[in-house]
C-alpha positions as CSV (number, residue, x, y, z in Angstrom):
1,M,0.0,0.0,0.0
2,F,1.3,3.5,-1.0
3,K,2.3,5.7,1.9
4,E,2.0,9.4,1.2
5,G,4.9,11.7,2.2
6,N,5.1,14.0,5.1
7,R,2.6,16.9,4.5
8,E,3.9,19.0,7.4
9,C,7.4,18.8,5.9
10,I,6.4,20.0,2.4
11,D,4.3,22.8,3.9
12,I,7.4,24.1,5.7
13,L,9.5,23.9,2.5
14,L,6.8,25.6,0.4
15,K,6.0,28.4,3.0
16,S,8.2,31.0,1.3
17,S,7.1,30.0,-2.2
18,R,3.4,30.3,-1.3
19,S,4.0,33.7,0.4
20,I,5.7,35.1,-2.7
21,L,3.0,33.8,-5.1
22,E,0.3,35.4,-2.9
23,T,2.2,38.7,-2.9
24,G,2.6,38.8,-6.7
25,L,4.6,41.5,-8.5
26,P,4.7,43.9,-5.5
27,I,7.5,41.6,-4.2
28,R,9.8,43.7,-6.4
29,N,9.4,46.5,-3.7
30,E,11.3,44.4,-1.2
31,T,15.1,45.0,-0.9
32,F,17.4,43.3,-3.3
33,E,19.1,41.5,-0.4
34,K,15.8,40.1,0.9
35,R,14.7,38.9,-2.6
36,Q,18.1,37.3,-3.2
37,A,17.9,35.5,0.2
38,L,14.4,34.2,-0.8
39,W,15.8,33.0,-4.1
40,N,18.5,31.1,-2.4
41,E,16.2,29.7,0.2
42,I,13.6,28.4,-2.3
43,R,16.3,26.9,-4.5
44,A,17.7,25.0,-1.4
45,N,14.1,23.9,-0.3
46,A,13.4,22.6,-3.8
47,E,16.6,20.5,-3.8
48,R,15.7,19.1,-0.3
49,Y,12.3,18.1,-1.6
50,K,13.7,16.5,-4.8
51,K,16.1,14.5,-2.7
52,G,13.2,13.0,-0.8
53,E,13.4,14.8,2.5
54,C,9.6,14.9,2.7
55,G,9.0,11.4,1.4
56,T,7.2,10.4,-1.8
57,F,3.9,11.8,-3.0
58,L,1.4,10.9,-5.8
59,K,2.4,12.1,-9.3
60,D,-0.2,14.9,-9.4
61,L,0.7,16.3,-6.0
62,N,4.4,16.1,-6.8
63,A,3.8,18.1,-10.0
64,V,1.9,20.8,-8.0
65,F,4.7,21.1,-5.4
66,L,7.4,21.4,-8.0
67,S,5.3,24.0,-10.0
68,H,5.0,26.2,-6.8
69,F,8.8,26.1,-6.3
70,D,9.5,27.1,-9.9
71,A,6.7,29.6,-10.2
72,S,7.9,31.5,-7.1
73,L,11.4,31.6,-8.5
74,L,10.0,32.8,-11.8
75,L,8.2,35.7,-10.0
76,L,11.5,36.7,-8.3
77,A,13.3,36.5,-11.6
78,L,10.7,38.8,-13.1
79,A,11.1,41.3,-10.2
80,F,14.9,41.3,-10.6
81,R,14.5,41.9,-14.3
82,Q,11.9,44.8,-13.9
83,N,14.2,46.4,-11.4
84,N,17.1,46.1,-13.9
85,E,19.2,44.2,-11.3
86,Q,21.9,41.7,-11.9
87,F,21.8,38.6,-9.9
88,E,23.2,35.0,-10.0
89,G,20.0,33.4,-11.4
90,S,19.3,35.8,-14.2
91,G,19.6,33.1,-16.8
92,Y,17.6,30.5,-14.9
93,F,14.4,31.2,-16.9
94,S,13.9,31.9,-20.6
95,V,12.5,35.1,-22.0
96,R,9.4,33.1,-23.1
97,E,8.7,31.9,-19.6
98,I,9.0,35.4,-18.1
99,E,6.8,36.8,-20.9
100,A,4.2,34.2,-20.0
101,Y,4.2,35.2,-16.4
102,E,3.9,38.9,-17.3
103,T,0.9,38.2,-19.4
104,I,-0.8,36.3,-16.6
105,E,-0.1,39.2,-14.2
106,K,-1.6,41.7,-16.6
107,F,-5.0,39.9,-16.2
108,S,-4.7,39.5,-12.4
109,Y,-7.2,42.4,-12.4
110,F,-9.9,39.8,-13.1
111,R,-8.6,37.4,-10.4
112,I,-9.8,39.7,-7.6
113,L,-13.3,40.3,-9.1
114,T,-16.2,37.9,-9.0
115,K,-18.0,36.8,-12.2
116,S,-21.0,39.0,-11.4
117,E,-18.7,42.0,-10.8
118,I,-17.0,41.6,-14.2
119,A,-20.4,41.2,-15.9
120,K,-21.6,44.4,-14.2
121,K,-18.5,46.3,-15.4
122,I,-19.1,45.1,-18.9
123,R,-22.7,46.3,-18.9
124,S,-21.7,49.6,-17.5
125,K,-19.0,49.9,-20.2
126,D,-16.1,50.3,-17.6
127,E,-13.2,51.5,-19.7
128,K,-10.4,49.4,-18.0
129,T,-12.5,46.3,-18.2
130,L,-13.4,46.8,-21.9
131,T,-9.9,47.6,-22.8
132,L,-8.5,44.5,-21.2
133,L,-11.2,42.3,-22.7
134,K,-10.6,43.8,-26.2
135,E,-6.9,42.9,-25.9
136,Y,-7.9,39.4,-24.6
137,A,-10.3,38.9,-27.6
138,V,-8.1,40.3,-30.3
139,S,-4.7,38.8,-29.5
140,M,-3.9,37.9,-25.9
141,K,-5.9,34.6,-25.7
142,Q,-4.3,33.2,-28.9
143,H,-0.8,34.5,-27.8
144,M,-1.1,32.9,-24.4
145,D,-2.3,29.6,-25.8
146,E,0.8,29.6,-28.1
147,I,3.1,30.3,-25.2
148,L,1.6,27.5,-23.1
149,G,2.0,25.2,-26.0
150,D,5.7,26.1,-26.5
151,A,7.9,23.1,-25.8
152,G,10.6,25.5,-24.6
153,V,8.5,26.4,-21.5
154,R,9.4,23.9,-18.7
155,D,6.6,21.6,-17.6
156,T,6.4,23.0,-14.0
157,I,6.0,26.6,-15.3
158,R,3.5,25.5,-17.9
159,S,1.5,23.6,-15.3
160,Y,1.3,26.5,-12.9
161,L,0.6,29.2,-15.5
162,K,-2.0,27.0,-17.3
163,K,-3.9,26.6,-14.1
164,Q,-3.9,30.3,-13.5
165,W,-4.8,31.1,-17.1
166,N,-7.6,28.5,-17.3
167,E,-9.2,29.9,-14.1
168,N,-9.1,33.4,-15.6
169,T,-10.5,32.4,-19.0
170,K,-13.3,30.4,-17.4
171,K,-14.3,33.3,-15.2
172,I,-14.1,35.8,-18.1
173,G,-16.1,33.5,-20.3
174,D,-18.8,33.1,-17.7
175,A,-18.9,36.8,-17.1
176,I,-19.2,37.6,-20.8
177,S,-22.1,35.2,-21.2
178,S,-23.8,36.7,-18.1
179,A,-23.4,40.2,-19.6
180,G,-25.3,39.0,-22.7
181,V,-22.5,39.6,-25.2
182,D,-19.9,37.4,-26.9
183,L,-16.1,37.5,-27.4
184,D,-16.5,38.9,-31.0
185,W,-18.3,42.0,-29.6
186,F,-15.1,43.1,-27.8
187,S,-13.0,42.6,-31.0
188,S,-15.3,45.1,-32.7
189,L,-14.9,47.8,-30.1
190,P,-13.1,50.9,-31.4
191,L,-9.6,51.6,-30.4
192,T,-9.2,54.0,-27.4
193,T,-6.6,56.8,-27.6
194,K,-4.3,54.7,-25.4
195,D,-4.7,51.7,-27.8
196,A,-4.0,53.8,-30.8
197,A,-0.8,55.1,-29.3
198,G,0.6,51.6,-29.0
199,P,1.6,49.5,-26.0
200,Q,3.3,51.2,-23.1
201,Q,6.9,50.5,-22.5
202,I,8.0,50.5,-18.9
203,T,11.7,51.3,-18.1
204,Y,13.0,50.7,-14.6
205,N,16.0,52.2,-12.8
206,I,17.5,54.7,-15.2
207,N,20.6,56.0,-13.5
208,T,22.4,58.9,-15.2
209,G,25.3,61.2,-14.4
210,N,26.0,64.7,-15.6
211,D,25.1,65.9,-19.1
212,A,22.9,62.9,-20.0
213,A,20.0,63.3,-22.4
214,I,16.9,61.2,-21.9
215,N,14.3,61.3,-24.7
216,L,11.1,59.5,-23.6
217,G,8.9,58.1,-26.4
218,A,5.1,58.6,-26.4
219,G,3.1,56.5,-23.9
220,N,6.1,55.3,-22.0
221,I,6.6,54.9,-18.2
222,V,9.9,55.4,-16.4
223,K,9.9,54.1,-12.8
224,D,12.5,54.2,-10.0
225,A,14.9,56.4,-11.9
226,V,17.7,58.4,-10.4
227,V,18.6,61.3,-12.7
228,T,21.3,63.9,-11.9
229,G,22.4,66.9,-13.9
230,S,20.6,65.7,-17.1
231,T,17.9,66.7,-19.5
232,I,14.6,64.8,-19.8
233,E,12.5,65.4,-23.0
234,S,9.4,63.8,-24.4
235,S,8.9,63.1,-28.0
236,G,5.3,64.0,-27.7
237,G,2.2,61.9,-28.3
238,G,0.9,62.0,-24.7
239,G,0.9,59.4,-21.9
240,T,4.5,59.8,-21.0
241,T,5.1,59.3,-17.2
242,V,8.0,59.6,-14.8
243,K,7.1,58.1,-11.4
244,D,8.7,56.8,-8.2
245,S,11.9,58.6,-9.2
246,V,14.5,61.1,-8.0
247,V,15.5,64.0,-10.3
248,T,18.2,66.4,-9.2
249,K,19.9,69.4,-10.9
250,S,18.2,68.5,-14.1
251,T,16.0,70.1,-16.8
252,I,12.6,68.6,-17.7
253,K,11.2,69.8,-21.0
254,N,7.5,69.2,-20.6
255,E,6.3,69.8,-24.1
256,G,2.9,68.8,-25.5
257,T,0.2,70.1,-27.9
258,G,-2.7,70.0,-25.4
259,G,-5.7,67.7,-25.6
260,T,-4.5,64.1,-25.1
261,D,-0.9,65.1,-25.5
262,K,0.1,66.5,-22.1
263,G,3.8,66.0,-22.5
264,I,5.5,64.4,-19.5
265,S,3.4,63.5,-16.4
266,I,5.4,63.3,-13.1
267,S,4.0,61.5,-10.1
268,D,5.3,60.2,-6.8
269,S,8.7,61.6,-7.5
270,V,11.2,63.9,-5.8
271,I,12.4,66.8,-7.9
272,T,15.2,69.0,-6.4
273,S,17.3,71.9,-7.8
274,S,15.8,71.3,-11.2
275,T,14.0,73.3,-13.9
276,I,10.7,72.3,-15.5
277,Q,10.0,73.9,-18.8
278,T,6.3,73.6,-19.7
279,I,5.4,74.3,-23.3
280,Q,1.9,73.6,-24.4
281,E,1.4,74.3,-28.1
282,R,-2.2,75.0,-28.7
283,P,-3.6,73.9,-32.0
284,V,-4.6,76.7,-34.3
285,E,-8.3,76.9,-34.4
286,P,-9.8,77.6,-37.8
287,E,-11.4,81.0,-38.2
288,K,-15.1,81.0,-37.9
289,E,-16.8,82.0,-41.1
290,S,-18.8,85.1,-40.7
291,V,-22.5,84.7,-41.4
292,I,-23.9,87.6,-43.4
293,E,-27.5,88.2,-42.7
294,P,-29.7,89.6,-45.5
295,P,-30.8,93.2,-44.9
296,P,-34.4,93.8,-43.8
297,Q,-36.9,94.0,-46.6
298,P,-39.6,96.6,-46.0
299,P,-43.1,95.3,-46.5
300,R,-45.1,96.1,-49.7
301,Y,-48.7,96.6,-50.3
302,M,-50.7,94.7,-52.9
303,C,-54.1,93.5,-53.7
304,L,-54.5,89.8,-52.7
305,L,-57.3,89.4,-55.1
306,C,-55.7,90.4,-58.4
307,K,-52.1,90.6,-57.2
308,T,-51.7,94.2,-58.3
309,T,-48.9,96.0,-56.5
310,A,-50.2,99.1,-54.8
311,K,-48.5,102.5,-54.4
312,P,-47.6,103.5,-50.8
313,G,-50.6,105.0,-49.0
314,A,-53.2,103.5,-51.4
315,K,-55.9,101.8,-49.4
316,F,-57.7,100.2,-52.4
317,C,-56.7,98.4,-55.5
318,T,-56.7,100.6,-58.6
319,T,-57.5,97.6,-60.8
320,C,-60.3,95.7,-59.0
321,G,-61.2,98.0,-56.1
322,A,-60.5,95.5,-53.4
323,K,-58.7,96.6,-50.2
324,N,-54.9,96.4,-50.3
325,S,-52.9,94.3,-47.8
326,M,-49.4,94.5,-46.4
327,V,-47.2,91.6,-47.7
328,C,-43.6,90.4,-47.3
329,G,-41.2,92.2,-49.5
330,S,-39.4,88.9,-50.4
331,C,-42.0,86.2,-50.7
332,S,-45.2,88.3,-50.9
333,S,-46.9,86.4,-47.9
334,P,-49.5,88.4,-46.0
335,L,-48.1,90.1,-42.9
336,A,-49.9,90.9,-39.7
337,P,-49.8,94.6,-38.6
338,N,-46.5,95.5,-36.9
339,A,-44.9,92.0,-37.8
340,K,-41.1,92.1,-37.5
341,F,-40.5,88.8,-39.4
342,C,-42.3,87.0,-42.2
343,P,-44.1,83.9,-40.9
344,Q,-43.2,82.0,-44.2
345,C,-39.6,82.9,-45.1
346,G,-38.4,84.4,-41.8
347,L,-37.1,87.6,-43.4
348,K,-36.8,90.6,-41.1
349,T,-39.2,93.3,-42.2
350,Y,-38.0,96.3,-40.2
């Protein structure tokens, strides 16, 4: 009879891995030393497990435990990469594997929402929800399926990410059905300004010395930068952000054209001994065409019976003897006494 391994033992070995996976990408905010210590601890724990320290488990459970070890290491590797830090395990995972995890994290927004909450946001046309679901419908679902089918992605990573992705896609599919639409509907949604500008590129930890020139492309985000004695410029196009950074003795040329192009947006940063030049070029508005109103036409007098035009002051028609009436000087419609506008053509009479 098969005897399962020691569950208390594996729980101890997996404690750090599970904590990191629950934290997610915010783990990158921990110090480099702490993350490096966690990396070494998890590598050591995984080796202890593989050597049988906790006994033997069923094949499916074994695969789950190994996937948690590797997934937590992958998350740490992604944090090191995003912080632009060099560490001993930088080549442990492939670019494809890190790309897969980044894609999963992008849709973690849906992980914290219930199916009914997602459906409600779809019906209320919540911009963030619709933007993510459009990307999911147009390219991301197929792209992620291709990554998970890539033989270059190790089995443990594929197993963990596939489970996360399948949970997301099931919840998204149920929410879409509940909202009364289908996936093709999101594909047909128009591009937002942000979509049209292209994907945002995030650059971490720019460190510059004196006389450096940094030109930020449209729609990019620079985080955790330390800039000293340099010039920061934006190429325009809007959506350019500097955040969580320190800028000292530098010049920031904040140039935009107004509207959606606000130049460089700076948030959660420390700016000291620096100059910020703000130039907002306003688009030239076309001159409004002047509307020339026709001059007032004084009313005329005429006989409505035989249409003979009467001379001013004549009360009766000289042709048929009928009483003359006041009419519009333009369209000859009868006018009421003291009428300022013709009721038929709208022409001003006085």
